[in-house]
C-alpha positions as CSV (number, residue, x, y, z in Angstrom):
1,M,-136.8,21.0,-50.0
2,K,-140.0,21.8,-51.7
3,P,-141.5,19.4,-54.3
4,T,-141.4,19.8,-58.1
5,L,-144.5,21.3,-59.5
6,L,-146.5,21.6,-62.7
7,I,-148.9,24.6,-63.0
8,V,-152.1,24.0,-65.1
9,D,-154.3,27.0,-65.9
10,D,-155.8,28.4,-69.0
11,H,-154.8,31.9,-68.1
12,A,-151.2,32.8,-68.9
13,S,-151.3,35.7,-66.3
14,F,-152.2,33.3,-63.5
15,R,-149.5,30.8,-64.5
16,S,-146.9,33.6,-64.5
17,F,-148.2,34.9,-61.1
18,A,-148.2,31.4,-59.6
19,R,-144.8,30.5,-61.0
20,A,-143.2,33.7,-59.6
21,L,-144.8,33.3,-56.2
22,L,-144.0,29.6,-55.8
23,E,-140.5,29.9,-57.0
24,A,-139.9,32.7,-54.5
25,D,-141.2,30.3,-51.9
26,G,-138.7,27.6,-52.9
27,F,-140.9,25.4,-55.2
28,E,-139.3,24.1,-58.3
29,V,-141.8,24.8,-61.1
30,T,-140.8,22.3,-63.8
31,G,-143.5,23.3,-66.3
32,E,-146.8,24.8,-67.2
33,A,-149.9,23.7,-69.3
34,A,-152.9,25.6,-70.5
35,D,-155.4,22.8,-71.0
36,G,-156.3,19.3,-69.8
37,E,-154.7,17.4,-72.7
38,S,-151.4,19.3,-72.3
39,A,-151.5,18.7,-68.5
40,L,-151.7,15.0,-69.0
41,A,-148.8,15.1,-71.5
42,E,-146.6,17.3,-69.3
43,V,-147.1,15.1,-66.3
44,T,-146.0,12.1,-68.4
45,R,-143.0,14.1,-69.7
46,L,-141.9,15.9,-66.5
47,H,-143.0,13.6,-63.6
48,P,-143.8,16.5,-61.2
49,E,-144.5,15.6,-57.6
50,V,-147.3,18.1,-57.4
51,V,-149.8,19.4,-60.0
52,L,-151.6,22.7,-59.3
53,L,-154.7,22.2,-61.4
54,D,-157.3,24.7,-62.4
55,V,-160.8,23.2,-62.3
56,Q,-162.1,25.0,-65.4
57,L,-160.0,24.2,-68.4
58,P,-160.7,24.0,-72.1
59,G,-161.1,20.5,-73.4
60,I,-160.7,18.0,-70.5
61,D,-161.7,19.8,-67.3
62,G,-159.6,19.7,-64.1
63,F,-162.0,17.2,-62.5
64,E,-161.3,14.6,-65.3
65,V,-157.6,15.4,-65.4
66,A,-157.4,14.7,-61.6
67,R,-159.3,11.4,-62.0
68,R,-157.0,10.3,-64.9
69,L,-153.8,11.2,-63.0
70,A,-154.9,9.3,-59.9
71,S,-155.2,6.1,-62.0
72,E,-151.6,6.3,-63.1
73,P,-148.7,4.6,-61.3
74,G,-146.6,7.1,-59.3
75,A,-149.4,9.7,-59.6
76,P,-148.5,13.2,-58.5
77,I,-150.3,15.0,-55.7
78,V,-153.0,17.1,-57.2
79,V,-154.2,20.4,-55.6
80,L,-157.1,22.1,-57.3
81,T,-157.6,25.8,-57.7
82,S,-160.3,28.0,-59.1
83,S,-161.6,31.5,-59.2
84,R,-164.8,30.1,-57.6
85,D,-165.2,28.9,-54.0
86,A,-165.2,25.2,-53.1
87,S,-168.9,25.5,-52.2
88,D,-169.7,26.3,-55.8
89,Y,-168.7,22.7,-56.8
90,G,-170.9,21.0,-54.2
91,T,-169.9,17.4,-53.5
92,K,-167.7,17.0,-56.6
93,L,-164.5,18.1,-54.8
94,A,-165.0,15.5,-52.0
95,A,-165.3,12.7,-54.5
96,L,-162.0,13.5,-56.2
97,P,-158.6,11.9,-55.6
98,V,-157.0,15.3,-54.8
99,K,-155.0,16.6,-51.8
100,G,-157.0,19.8,-51.5
101,F,-158.5,22.9,-53.0
102,I,-157.2,26.5,-52.8
103,P,-159.4,29.4,-54.1
104,K,-157.3,31.6,-56.3
105,R,-158.0,34.6,-54.2
106,H,-156.4,32.8,-51.2
107,F,-153.5,31.3,-53.2
108,S,-150.1,31.5,-51.7
109,G,-147.0,29.4,-51.3
110,D,-147.9,28.8,-47.7
111,A,-151.3,27.5,-48.6
112,L,-149.8,25.1,-51.1
113,S,-147.0,24.1,-48.6
114,E,-149.6,23.2,-46.0
115,L,-151.3,20.8,-48.4
116,T,-148.1,19.3,-49.8
117,A,-146.1,19.0,-46.5
118,G,-144.1,15.8,-46.4
119,V,-143.9,15.4,-50.2
């Protein structure tokens, strides 16, 4: 069984695309959020096992959301995504408490499944 999932992205079109793709691959998408503040609130409300988190968000960015989530008891697994490549973020990604990074152009259910296997 695939883990429960919250999708966080400021583009409604990507959230819809990711939801359809992931649900077709057996993920249970429990919610969506469009910014960092909403993401934190939805994690508290829904308790997803995995958060697919865009790096560039209005308000609190994905880096800070990931740091805040990691400090919570029972923190979800966080997988970052972006329209940019990982190399564009330099060493920032390596210092974050996240399970991995998937560029949006390579996003798939299989890519997310590889990072969340065993959840």
